[in-house]
C-alpha positions, 0 to 999 in steps of 0.5 A, a space after each residue: 611507018 617505022 620510026 627511026 630518029 635521033 633526039 638531042 635533049 638539052 638542059 640549058 645552063 650558064 654554069 653547067 649545061 647538060 645534054 643527052 642524045 637518044 636514038 629511037 628505033 622501032 619505038 624503042 629508045 637507045 642511049 647514044 651519049 650524054 654529058 655536060 658543057 662546063 662554063 664556070 671558068 669563062 669570065 663574061 656572059 657573052 663568052 659563055 653564050 659563044 661557047 654554048 653555041 659552038 659546043 651545041 653546033 659541034 654536037 649537032 654536026 657530030 651526031 646529026 640529030 633529027 630533032 632537039 628538045 630543050 628544057 624551058 626556063 622556069 620562073 624564079 625570083 631572080 630575074 637576072 638569072 632567068 634572063 641569062 638562062 633564057 639567053 642560054 636557051 636562045 643560043 641552043 635554039 639558034 644553033 639547032 636552027 642554023 643546022 635545020 634541026 627542028 626544036 621543041 621546048 618542055 617545062 621542067 615540071 613536064 619533063 619530070 612528069 614524063 620521066 617519073 610520073 611526078 612533076 615535083 620529082 628531084 634531079 636524083 629521082 629523074 636520074 634514077 629512072 633514066 638509069 633504069 630506062 636506058 640501062 645506064 652503068 652509073 650516074 654521071 657526077 653532074 645530074 645536068 647531063 641526065 636532065 639533058 637526057 630527060 628532055 630527049 626522053 620527054 620529047 620521045 614520050 610526048 611524040 614531039 608536042 611540047 610547049 612551042 608546038 601546042 595547038 591553039 584554038 582559033 575560035 570558040 568552036 575550035 576550043 570546044 572541039 579541042 576540050 570536050 570535057 571542059 564545062 563551058 556553060 559559064 561563058 558569058 553571052 557577049 561572044 
């Protein structure tokens, strides 16, 4: 079966949100577009959420992606920032679901690992690797755009299996079958 699909990647944000779109054809990635959505001039958080929904919806309508990959919020010290970021992510997911586009989420560490081989890579290292992989002429002013692109590329490399779609063992026997190299001899006899 020949793979031919369009993947939208999103790096959610409440100041600047990045996105990128790739077309996967015969197992190769081709750059479609990437960019950012500026939100810093909007006065209230609900205004930002509405703009995020409207812009993501418009991007989906224009480019007709088959799947969406989104960066999961990371756990930080500022709970309010994390809450706002989670809302932004939720609005992106709602826009994708309203257009029947399946989504998957990936941790920031996993995205960096997929692109550079290092989970602690910098934004600049991720952007540099994407410049090579997708033959970008130049890097964008805001690296949030390449972060969105990185989510799409990670989704391609991960064959669509991210945090949301992980298989979960339904019982002890299934867990052992899914983790054959794991030492389970220390398991207590209670089970």
